[in-house]
N, C-alpha and C positions, 0 to 999 in steps of 0.2 A: 504493500500500500504506500502511496506517496506521503511524504512527510509534510503535512500542511503547516505544521508549526514552524518549519524552516522558512517557508514563504512569508509567514507573518513576521518572523524576526528580521528577514531581509527588508521588508517594507518598513518596519519600525526603524531599522538602522538607516535606511535611506532618508526617512523623515528627519531623524536626528541630525544627519549630516547637513541637510538643507538648513535646519534651524541654526546649527553651530557655524555654518558658513556665513550667515548674516543674521544675527539675532533680531527677532521681531520685538519691538518694545511692548511691554505690557501696558496697555492704556486702560485706566480704570476711572470711570466717571462716578463720583460720589454725590448723591442727592440727599439732602436732609428732609426728614419727615416729622420734624417737631418744631414748634413755633417759638415758644417762650425764650429759649436760650440758643436757638439754632445759629444765630449770627456769631455767637461766642464759641459754641461747641465745634462747629464745622472747621474753622481755621485751626483750632487746637488739635482736633482729631488728625487732620491731614499733616500738620507740621510734625506731630509726634510719630505718625506712621512713616513719614518720609525719613526722619532721623533713624527710625528702627530699620528701615530698608538699607540705609547707608551702612549700618553695622554689618550687613551681609555683602558689602563691597559693591552695591548697585549704584549706578548713577541715576539720580532721581530729580525730576522736574515737577513742581506743583504749578498747575495752570489755573489761575483764578478767572472764572467766566461770569460771575454774577455781579450784583451791586457792590460797590465799594463801601461797605459799612465801616464804622469806626473800628470794630474788632478786627475785621479782615485787613484794613489798612495798617493797623499796628502790627498784627501778627505776621503779615507777609511783607511789610514795608512797601506797600503798593505804590507809594509816590515815586519810588526809585525803580520799580519793576518795568522792564520793557513791554510794550504792547504789540501784539502780533498784527493788529489792525493797521499799524503804521506802515508795514510792508505792503499791504493791499492799497493803501492810500498814497503810496510812494513817498512817504515822509522819511522812511528809512529803508534800507535794503534788508532782505532776510538775513544776509550774512552779518550785517551790523547787529541785528537783533540777537542772532545766535551768539555773537561775540559778547554782547552785553550779558546774556544769560550765563555764559561761561565765566565771566569776570565776577559776577555778583553771587558768590557763594555765601550763603548765610551761615551764621555761627555754627549751626549743627551740620553744615556741609551740603545741603541740598540747594537747588536753584529754584527761582521763582520767575514766572512770567504771567502776564494777563492778556486776555483776549482783546479787550477794548479799553477805552478810557472811562473815567468816572461816570457812573450812571446810577440812578436810583433803582433801576430795574434791569433785567436781562434784555438787551436790545434784540429786536427781531430783524436780522439782516436780510437784504434782498438776495435773490438767487445767485446773481453774479458774485456778490461779496462773499456769500457762504461758500461758493465753489473755490474762490481764491483763498479764503481763510483755511479751508480744509486742506488744500494743496500745501500751503505754507506750514500748517500745523503738522502734517505728515512728515515734511522735511525736518522740521525742528525736532519732532518726536524721535526720529531715527537716530539722533545723537545721544539718546538716553536709554537706560534699561527699563525704567518704570516711569510712566506719566500718571500723576494723580490730578484729576480735575475736580475742583471745587465748583459745583454746578447747581443751577436752579433752572426750572422750566420757564419759558417765557409765557406771555399771556395767551398764546395759542397752544400751550402745553407741549411745546417743542424743545428738544435738546439744543444746546448752544450751536452745535454743528451736526449735520446729518451723518458724518463719518463716525460719530461716536456710537451710533446704534449698532455698528459692526463689531464693537468691542464690549468689554465688561461694564456693567452698570450695577452699582451697589446702592441700596437704600439704607440710609443711616437713621435709626429710630431708637426710642426708649421703650420701656415696658408700660408707659402710660397709655390708657385707652385711646386718647385723642391722637397720639403719635401713631399707634397701630392703624387707626382709621385713616389717617393722612397717608400712611405708607401704601395702603390698599388703593386709595384714590390715585396716587402718583403712578402706581403700576398700571392701573386701568387706563389712565390718560395716555401714558406712553404707548401702551399696546394698541390703543385706538389710532395712534399716529404711525407707529413703525411696525405694527403687526405683533403676533405672538412670539415671545422669546422668554428666556430665563433671566432672573435677576438674583443678585447676591443680597443677603440680609446681614447687616452689622448692627448689634445692639449695644448702646451705651448705658451706663449707670445701672448695670445688672451683673449679678454673678453668673456662673456657668449654668446653674439650674434654672434661674429666672430667665436668662436669655434663651435657653432651649424651649421653655414654655411659650415665650413670645413667638419664637420661630415656628413652633408646631402649630400655634393658633393661626397665624397669618398664612402659613403654607397650606393648611387645610382649606381655608376659605378661598385662596387663590386657585387651588386645584379644583375645588368643587364648582366655583362660579365662572372661572375664566380658563380652566385647563392650563394654567401656568405653573411651571416648575420653578421653585425657589431653592436657592442654595444657602446654607448657613455658613457665613464667612467667619464669624466669631463674635466676641463681646469684649467690652472694656468696662471694668467695674468702676463704681464711684470711688474716687481716691483723691484725697486732699493733696497728694504729692503732685498731681497734674497742675493745679493752680499755683502751688508753691514754685514749681519749676518754671511756669510761665512768667511769674513775677521776677524770676531771676534771668529771664530772657533765654532759657535753655529748654531742651526737650527733656521729658521726664526720664527717658531711658539713659540719658547722659548724666543728669543731675542726681537721680535716685535709681540706679540700675536694679536694685533689689525690691523696689516697690511693686505691689500687686499690678498696678497699671503698666509698669515697665515690662513685666513678664507677659502681660496680655498683648501689648504692642509688638513685642518680639515674636510672639506666636502668630499674630496677624501677618507680620512681615514675611515669615517663613511660608505662610500659606499663599501669599500674593506674589512672591518673587518668582518669575519664570525660571530663574537659574536653579531653583530648588527642583523644579520639574525636570530640567535638563540633567542634573546630577543623578536623579533617580533613574531616568531613562538610560543614562550612560552606564549605570551599574547593572542594568538588566540586559543590555545589548552588547554583544561582542562583535567587533568588526574583523572581517577576514580580508 
């Protein structure tokens, strides 16, 4: 009988060679599903996650795409961050923006860029602008291992760029009933625009058991009413060390590496970093 497993291993090896020849960046759009503290929580979450990914030797870019709130402006130093829209409007070249991103390494080592300039809401770009922004974004993203997008939907319930629907989308929520409801609404709105797809679920202010209950509840509803599969990405517990580290201008994983939040962020980073997948595949595949 033919060895079908041999063919599978060859296919797997070929796929791994393609990936390792030119790593595809992991592009992760994170959308908040809670209102009261979301403007504060989201920048903290992504900044700490970016710092955790850097501990795994990944090059990380945070792309801010929403309104420039006070918290986001402070956390990301948005006033100094290069804006990708400037390359589309020919105020700067894409090469100049890339160079600025490379020069502006923040204290914890990651880079920051923004999609457009100061706005109270997520702008709805016209078709030509969206296409040009997507092209420039893809070129910029190719210089990094992981891209984390701090995103909101616009008034038409659309993602900042159409290209993002081809990559990972994570809904960030808490165990509060209103947050779970908002997460479900966001998933429904996006699926009405981009079609059926899976989403990641990340729960803040909850321990492992609480986060699993939240995920089970929203996952069951999404499956029953929309036939949508959700994936549990992980959770970050409520931990005063996060606020303390923020006040010091540092990521919690660097300021308090043994804190519960630090352990949670490190776990999230391992789960999200494509290099972890490559190392696992490399261990399973032998090249002849």
